[in-house]
VOMARDREN-988221 format. One record per residue: x, y, z of N, C-alpha, C in turn. Coordinates in steps of 0.02 Angstrom, whole numbers, padded with zeros to 5 digits, always signed. Example, Ala and Ser with C-alpha at 12.3 -4.5 7.8 and 13.67 -1.06 7.14 Angstrom:
<recs>
+00660-00284+00390+00615-00225+00390+00660-00165+00390+00642-00112+00354+00684-00053+00357+00645+00002+00394
</recs>
This chain:
<recs>
-00678-01103+11404-00731-01143+11462-00672-01148+11519-00672-01134+11589-00628-01153+11635-00624-01239+11660-00589-01253+11684-00571-01326+11723-00649-01349+11744-00651-01285+11785-00733-01317+11842-00796-01318+11797-00792-01267+11757-00858-01277+11726-00852-01331+11663-00791-01342+11644-00798-01416+11623-00827-01491+11654-00767-01473+11718-00802-01537+11757-00864-01547+11757-00892-01472+11763-00975-01483+11804-01005-01495+11733-00994-01477+11683-01046-01488+11633-01035-01558+11593-00961-01575+11606-00962-01656+11592-01003-01702+11651-00986-01695+11721-01042-01714+11752-01129-01713+11745-01143-01666+11719-01201-01661+11703-01242-01701+11631-01187-01694+11597-01203-01743+11524-01209-01810+11537-01148-01837+11592-01147-01906+11603-01225-01922+11641-01240-01873+11675-01294-01882+11712-01366-01905+11685-01353-01854+11639-01416-01843+11595-01425-01904+11555-01348-01941+11532-01350-02008+11462-01384-02061+11519-01347-02050+11596-01364-02118+11626-01449-02114+11644-01490-02048+11654-01549-02054+11670-01593-02062+11588-01555-02054+11537-01597-02063+11465-01607-02160+11458-01525-02174+11484-01526-02253+11482-01578-02283+11523-01594-02243+11573-01647-02293+11626-01717-02292+11600-01731-02236+11547-01778-02237+11541-01820-02242+11455-01755-02241+11429-01760-02260+11363-01711-02300+11334-01695-02361+11339-01652-02417+11320-01665-02415+11249-01632-02421+11189-01631-02431+11129-01594-02488+11101-01623-02565+11091-01566-02610+11057-01570-02625+10996-01583-02559+10966-01565-02551+10876-01627-02601+10848-01705-02605+10879-01735-02628+10824-01781-02674+10881-01844-02699+10851-01888-02734+10892-01864-02799+10917-01896-02795+10981-01870-02855+11039-01928-02886+11052-01940-02953+11055-01982-02997+11073-01941-03025+11141-02002-03026+11202-01964-03072+11274-02019-03148+11267-01971-03197+11256-02007-03261+11246-02025-03282+11318-02016-03244+11370-02035-03263+11434-02047-03213+11489-02101-03202+11486-02123-03144+11511-02196-03159+11547-02191-03185+11619-02237-03206+11668-02296-03145+11667-02375-03156+11655-02408-03105+11650-02422-03074+11710-02431-03014+11716-02427-02972+11765-02514-02956+11772-02544-02944+11836-02597-02934+11833-02599-02851+11830-02638-02811+11822-02661-02748+11852-02652-02684+11785-02688-02675+11778-02671-02606+11713-02636-02574+11713-02594-02606+11650-02535-02555+11620-02468-02600+11659-02472-02649+11703-02419-02662+11730-02355-02708+11673-02395-02762+11620-02363-02781+11578-02313-02727+11522-02355-02683+11516-02314-02636+11467-02271-02590+11504-02272-02572+11585-02241-02539+11625-02177-02580+11627-02163-02653+11634-02089-02673+11625-02064-02674+11542-02102-02684+11495-02076-02667+11430-02049-02632+11413-02105-02579+11418-02076-02504+11415-02016-02469+11461-02004-02513+11528-01946-02490+11550-01880-02522+11528-01880-02575+11484-01827-02627+11471-01820-02612+11403-01854-02569+11371-01851-02565+11288-01873-02606+11249-01917-02660+11290-01948-02707+11252-02000-02725+11210-02009-02720+11148-02057-02712+11108-02137-02749+11127-02100-02815+11104-02150-02882+11117-02142-02924+11155-02197-02965+11178-02194-03016+11228-02244-03073+11233-02219-03122+11251-02246-03193+11236-02276-03199+11316-02335-03181+11335-02365-03198+11409-02383-03243+11434-02347-03271+11466-02336-03335+11504-02407-03335+11554-02445-03366+11548-02506-03369+11577-02521-03432+11633-02535-03422+11696-02567-03491+11711-02643-03481+11706-02669-03544+11710-02739-03551+11678-02797-03516+11721-02782-03509+11779-02818-03455+11800-02828-03390+11785-02776-03365+11729-02769-03290+11722-02779-03305+11646-02804-03347+11631-02795-03348+11550-02859-03298+11516-02896-03299+11542-02952-03237+11527-02930-03165+11509-02902-03175+11572-02859-03101+11578-02834-03080+11522-02768-03138+11506-02717-03129+11451-02743-03122+11391-02815-03159+11389-02832-03162+11319-02859-03091+11297-02884-03046+11354-02913-02984+11349-02858-02933+11336-02796-02949+11370-02742-02919+11367-02719-02918+11266-02709-02980+11266-02704-02975+11189-02741-02952+11149-02809-02952+11172-02851-02922+11110-02849-02842+11104-02842-02815+11172-02820-02754+11177-02768-02727+11167-02710-02764+11141-02640-02748+11102-02621-02810+11070-02647-02821+11023-02629-02882+10960-02567-02853+10931-02547-02797+10917-02484-02799+10882-02427-02798+10949-02428-02836+11007-02395-02816+11054-02374-02871+11107-02436-02916+11116-02435-02983+11125-02450-03032+11106-02430-03095+11128-02449-03162+11131-02463-03207+11183-02501-03253+11194-02485-03280+11245-02472-03357+11247-02430-03391+11301-02417-03454+11329-02467-03468+11384-02490-03544+11395-02537-03555+11438-02519-03617+11504-02516-03602+11560-02481-03649+11595-02523-03681+11630-02539-03759+11645-02616-03788+11679-02567-03864+11725-02598-03870+11768-02558-03924+11825-02572-03971+11778-02523-04000+11747-02521-04053+11712-02516-04117+11750-02494-04110+11811-02520-04187+11853-02583-04187+11875-02639-04151+11864-02691-04179+11875-02726-04195+11818-02773-04207+11832-02829-04254+11751-02865-04187+11712-02873-04137+11740-02907-04088+11699-02845-04030+11676-02797-04063+11685-02764-04004+11672-02749-04006+11558-02725-04068+11569-02719-04069+11481-02777-04026+11434-02849-04062+11457-02913-04017+11436-02915-03940+11443-02870-03913+11500-02861-03858+11493-02824-03830+11438-02764-03844+11425-02713-03824+11370-02744-03836+11296-02778-03886+11319-02806-03912+11241-02876-03847+11212-02918-03826+11274-02949-03767+11265-02899-03703+11254-02873-03705+11299-02811-03624+11284-02775-03628+11229-02767-03680+11185-02757-03665+11124-02789-03661+11075-02851-03704+11074-02901-03691+11032-02941-03614+11040-02908-03560+11096-02937-03515+11093-02875-03466+11088-02818-03465+11065-02760-03427+11041-02723-03435+11057-02702-03463+11116-02656-03485+11146-02588-03521+11091-02529-03484+11114-02486-03509+11058-02433-03544+11079-02437-03564+11142-02384-03623+11161-02408-03643+11240-02378-03684+11254-02386-03709+11331-02317-03700+11383-02346-03666+11415-02271-03657+11473-02300-03587+11527-02244-03579+11564-02181-03616+11588-02208-03694+11623-02204-03737+11600-02219-03809+11624-02148-03815+11695-02190-03814+11753-02118-03815+11798-02171-03863+11872-02175-03932+11856-02178-03968+11896-02141-04030+11933-02158-04050+11981-02104-04117+12003-02120-04172+11966-02103-04176+11921-02120-04242+11867-02054-04263+11839-02062-04311+11808-01994-04358+11775-02011-04355+11703-01945-04288+11678-01934-04275+11601-01975-04343+11548-01982-04397+11564-01998-04449+11522-02050-04493+11572-02096-04462+11609-02159-04484+11660-02226-04489+11617-02278-04503+11628-02334-04498+11588-02358-04436+11589-02346-04404+11632-02388-04334+11632-02367-04279+11558-02291-04298+11567-02259-04242+11515-02280-04288+11444-02267-04350+11459-02307-04382+11387-02338-04367+11354-02401-04341+11407-02474-04330+11380-02467-04260+11347-02428-04225+11379-02407-04144+11358-02371-04164+11275-02314-04188+11289-02286-04177+11213-02328-04200+11179-02363-04246+11179-02408-04289+11124-02482-04225+11090-02492-04189+11141-02533-04137+11151-02516-04084+11112-02446-04056+11142-02410-04001+11094-02408-04027+11025-02376-04081+11000-02370-04112+10925-02435-04103+10906-02495-04139+10936-02549-04133+10883-02575-04047+10868-02568-03995+10925-02605-03941+10907-02546-03906+10872-02499-03919+10853-02440-03894+10834-02416-03833+10867-02399-03845+10933-02380-03783+10983-02324-03814+11017-02281-03749+11028-02214-03782+11074-02220-03789+11143-02191-03822+11177-02209-03824+11254-02116-03795+11265-02126-03750+11332-02084-03738+11365-02079-03755+11434-02019-03778+11440-01989-03814+11513-01959-03790+11559-01966-03800+11633-01910-03783+11657-01883-03831+11701-01811-03849+11670-01772-03900+11704-01737-03888+11769-01731-03922+11839-01692-03917+11879-01694-03949+11905-01606-03972+11946-01601-04030+11962-01557-04021+12023-01566-03961+12051-01539-03923+12109-01567-03906+12135-01582-03920+12209-01646-03863+12247-01607-03808+12250-01636-03759+12281-01622-03682+12275-01656-03652+12351-01688-03711+12384-01695-03685+12446-01723-03749+12455-01707-03762+12537-01751-03827+12568-01795-03837+12566-01851-03908+12522-01912-03918+12514-01921-03898+12442-01904-03853+12396-01888-03842+12340-01912-03909+12287-01878-03953+12290-01892-04008+12257-01833-03984+12181-01845-04031+12152-01828-04019+12070-01887-04034+12034-01854-04029+11965-01901-04012+11911-01901-04052+11842-01933-04098+11819-01922-04106+11759-01873-04139+11745-01845-04185+11781-01804-04244+11786-01793-04319+11762-01745-04356+11762-01667-04324+11751-01680-04277+11694-01628-04231+11703-01605-04200+11622-01556-04250+11561-01541-04289+11604-01495-04335+11561-01538-04384+11514-01609-04386+11534-01655-04424+11471-01669-04367+11455-01668-04317+11425-01713-04281+11398-01685-04299+11309-01627-04310+11294-01605-04336+11195-01639-04398+11212-01675-04437+11254-01708-04489+11227-01780-04447+11195-01796-04421+11241-01887-04391+11239-01876-04349+11185-01826-04323+11163-01836-04277+11105-01835-04334+11037-01800-04390+11048-01776-04432+10987-01865-04444+10977-01898-04468+11038-01939-04501+11030-02007-04480+11028-02015-04399+11021-02055-04348+11003-02021-04291+10954-02022-04319+10921-01993-04278+10850-02045-04242+10828-02111-04232+10851-02159-04192+10814-02167-04139+10868-02135-04157+10929-02156-04107+10976-02094-04037+10968-02115-03984+10992-02066-03935+10980-02056-03908+11059-01999-03914+11084-01956-03917+11142-01938-03850+11154-01931-03779+11204-01886-03741+11219-01878-03757+11295-01794-03748+11289-01775-03778+11366-01774-03698+11393-01772-03707+11473-01779-03666+11516-01744-03692+11582-01710-03639+11628-01690-03643+11684-01631-03662+11702-01596-03673+11765-01525-03702+11777-01523-03746+11749-01558-03802+11758-01524-03879+11718-01497-03860+11642-01541-03837+11607-01532-03821+11548-01477-03781+11518-01467-03737+11573-01402-03697+11550-01347-03707+11600-01353-03754+11663-01279-03774+11687-01253-03822+11627-01306-03858+11602-01265-03919+11548-01248-03890+11496-01210-03822+11474-01195-03799+11413-01113-03813+11428-01101-03833+11493-01034-03865+11503-01042-03921+11519-00980-03978+11495-00975-04043+11513-00964-04049+11578-00947-04005+11613-00927-04037+11675-00981-03979+11719-01016-04018+11755-01074-03991+11803-01055-04016+11876-01071-03968+11886-01079-03967+12010-01159-03986+11999-01136-04037+12041-01216-04067+12072-01223-04027+12136-01187-03983+12162-01215-03939+12221-01220-03864+12201-01224-03841+12154-01268-03779+12141-01304-03775+12089-01345-03723+12078-01398-03728+12012-01377-03670+11974-01313-03637+11983-01279-03585+11936-01211-03590+11932-01171-03650+11912-01095-03647+11910-01094-03579+11878-01013-03590+11917-00971-03510+11884-00899-03548+11843-00878-03516+11813-00802-03516+11794-00794-03562+11721-00731-03555+11705-00729-03583+11630-00797-03649+11610-00804-03647+11538-00853-03691+11519-00800-03748+11471-00832-03792+11504-00807-03859+11452-00828-03899+11397-00806-03870+11336-00873-03892+11287-00861-03960+11285-00942-03970+11235-00959-04025+11238-01004-04050+11298-01025-04005+11303-01100-04022+11355-01168-04021+11345-01223-04072+11371-01272-04093+11356-01311-04050+11321-01331-03994+11340-01373-03936+11310-01343-03922+11226-01290-03924+11242-01260-03888+11179-01252-03949+11120-01240-04008+11148-01237-04054+11098-01319-04074+11060-01360-04068+11111-01446-04073+11099-01453-04018+11049-01433-03964+11063-01451-03907+11013-01434-03902+10948-01355-03926+10931-01337-03948+10881-01390-04006+10834-01382-04072+10903-01406-04134+10856-01481-04136+10846-01532-04088+10890-01595-04116+10871-01623-04037+10845-01675-04049+10802-01699-03987+10761-01757-03969+10797-01768-04005+10847-01849-03969+10884-01836-03963+10944-01765-03935+10957-01739-03914+11032-01738-03830+11020-01750-03798+11045-01751-03726+11046-01726-03719+11129-01689-03647+11142-01672-03622+11214-01683-03556+11214-01719-03558+11280-01737-03485+11290-01662-03456+11364-01663-03385+11337-01604-03364+11370-01628-03337+11424-01696-03354+11458-01709-03320+11502-01679-03312+11593-01689-03269+11629-01693-03287+11700-01600-03295+11738-01577-03281+11801-01528-03306+11811-01500-03352+11781-01511-03404+11770-01484-03454+11742-01445-03433+11685-01494-03406+11624-01468-03391+11554-01412-03347+11582-01426-03303+11609-01390-03239+11622-01328-03268+11644-01323-03315+11698-01266-03334+11707-01221-03377+11673-01255-03416+11604-01227-03434+11565-01184-03393+11527-01188-03340+11503-01154-03314+11466-01129-03265+11508-01124-03272+11577-01054-03217+11602-00993-03265+11600-01007-03355+11616-00950-03387+11616-00887-03391+11588-00878-03378+11520-00837-03384+11475-00857-03359+11408-00820-03287+11425-00841-03254+11366-00811-03278+11281-00758-03319+11281-00729-03358+11232-00807-03420+11193-00839-03421+11246-00867-03496+11243-00951-03471+11226-00959-03407+11246-01012-03369+11238-01011-03332+11162-00986-03322+11159-00971-03296+11069-00976-03354+11028-00942-03407+11035-00961-03452+10998-01019-03498+11004-01034-03512+11053-01110-03549+11070-01165-03502+11034-01164-03435+11034-01196-03394+11009-01218-03386+10936-01161-03390+10913-01150-03393+10831-01171-03481+10803-01146-03522+10852-01158-03596+10834-01222-03606+10818-01274-03607+10874-01338-03596+10880-01402-03537+10876-01355-03507+10836-01419-03429+10816-01473-03444+10797-01465-03494+10769-01552-03501+10747-01596-03543+10785-01583-03566+10852-01603-03589+10892-01633-03580+10959-01604-03485+10973-01594-03468+11048-01635-03417+11049-01666-03411+11081-01719-03336+11096-01715-03293+11166-01713-03229+11166-01723-03188+11208-01773-03208+11260-01776-03208+11336-01854-03209+11384-01805-03153+11437-01830-03150+11479-01780-03092+11546-01835-03156+11592-01889-03160+11605-01892-03198+11688-01888-03165+11744-01894-03085+11727-01895-03055+11764-01948-03013+11828-01910-03023+11872-01969-02991+11944-01969-02938+11956-01920-02884+11918-01944-02819+11929-02009-02774+11921-02019-02723+11935-02068-02714+11914-02103-02648+11854-02020-02622+11829-02033-02564+11794-01971-02564+11748-01942-02633+11742-01895-02622+11682-01848-02587+11693-01832-02588+11755-01756-02533+11787-01735-02572+11843-01765-02605+11867-01750-02641+11934-01760-02642+11982-01817-02577+11982-01855-02606+12047-01908-02650+12087-01887-02684+12146-01938-02733+12177-01889-02802+12161-01855-02792+12111-01798-02866+12094-01786-02893+12160-01811-02955+12182-01789-02983+12253-01729-03033+12241-01699-03038+12178-01654-03087+12193-01595-03091+12209-01562-03106+12260-01490-03092+12282-01426-03125+12237-01448-03127+12183-01392-03159+12143-01366-03092+12104-01301-03115+12124-01250-03054+12090-01246-03010+12013-01266-03053+11958-01296-03025+11915-01331-02979+11906-01401-02990+11944-01452-02982+11935-01494-02944+11997-01455-02935+12043-01476-02915+12106-01494-02837+12093-01565-02807+12113-01575-02747+12097-01569-02724+12043-01576-02779+11985-01568-02751+11905-01624-02766+11876-01626-02758+11816-01689-02776+11767-01654-02840+11727-01672-02900+11743-01641-02946+11697-01651-02961+11608-01708-02919+11604-01696-02905+11538-01657-02849+11501-01638-02793+11538-01576-02758+11543-01512-02776+11534-01510-02821+11589-01444-02876+11583-01424-02914+11544-01483-02979+11520-01474-03005+11476-01473-02968+11405-01492-02920+11375-01494-02892+11316-01428-02866+11307-01393-02833+11357-01324-02807+11356-01287-02837+11344-01307-02900+11397-01232-02962+11384-01239-02983+11302-01292-02984+11271-01294-03024+11205-01279-02980+11154-01283-02919+11176-01257-02876+11129-01196-02842+11109-01150-02868+11171-01101-02883+11183-01053-02943+11146-01073-02996+11157-01055-03045+11115-01090-03076+11064-01129-03058+11038-01162-03071+10954-01138-03027+10902-01149-03046+10862-01153-02975+10802-01221-02953+10775-01240-02899+10733-01299-02877+10746-01344-02907+10713-01301-02950+10670-01345-03010+10614-01385-03048+10681-01336-03087+10716-01352-03144+10761-01404-03096+10835-01397-03052+10846-01435-03009+10901-01502-03013+10866-01510-03006+10810-01566-02998+10794-01624-03051+10785-01577-03099+10776-01611-03168+10772-01641-03182+10845-01586-03195+10888-01580-03208+10937-01650-03161+10996-01660-03109+10976-01704-03045+11009-01780-03036+10964-01792-03064+10897-01836-03054+10866-01844-03122+10807-01806-03126+10763-01827-03182+10697-01830-03245+10732-01797-03264+10779-01817-03329+10803-01881-03351+10804-01904-03318+10877-01955-03314+10913-02014-03308+10864-02013-03248+10829-02054-03237+10792-02065-03291+10719-02027-03316+10707-02028-03371+10636-02064-03425+10689-02028-03454+10726-02063-03515+10773-02130-03525+10789-02147-03459+10813-02222-03464+10836-02278-03417+10775-02251-03420+10713-02291-03403+10653-02314-03322+10672-02287-03276+10694-02304-03214+10722-02291-03173+10656-02332-03130+10654-02342-03078+10600-02363-02992+10644-02324-02985+10675-02350-02909+10724-02336-02866+10654
</recs>
């Protein structure tokens, strides 16, 4: 083979490899996404999962879509389970969640409201989750990402006292405040801090100190935390290997980045599931990767697919 033919063959092989990577990523085993927002439309959920190489998902479902999600789970019981979200600031919210759990919902979430982490609405939710034996997945945000957005489930510094007071409740932490606080140095002017992590952050401590707290690695917040400090990330994933779970919280349509509206550099035009799984694959041993992407979530939710 002459040089020109060799280069053409190499280019063709590279193109084929890239195409296969876009259509059939292989993560080395089953993967469950703990943070997959339910999508309306026939095949919409499977389209993203198949495109990103993810085998199973927890469908985070608004109360108004709960019947649709129940039908999706019933049609695909070996692939999906559901969580349910209801407006806990309204009197009917707690009863809607109670009914959802009794009809098969495996947890509450994503809970994202402008309330105090230790306020009466959340305390009712914690007690309900404990009584029903289901976890609650909470969005923690202390820095507005656009004017008027507000903040969510604050102040984050009060979470340790909440975890201590509600030992029967299983918490799954998510979003920018949760992941910014892996560092002991936290900026108050950005939801996604950059640069090396100062060890001893509040999230790091809480994951070590409280058996009832787990971490959801989804969204730009989780991906950003993984990218800040390679040495810290390796140690963090190893230390908390039994407490962390993969999730995507991705807005792309097909698991390949199509329609991803975020402008954040790490995920702009990309599938968050692919990007996060790639980062975890690079930072964790195969044994730890398996825990993060399968074992921890299926054990916590008592799943037997």
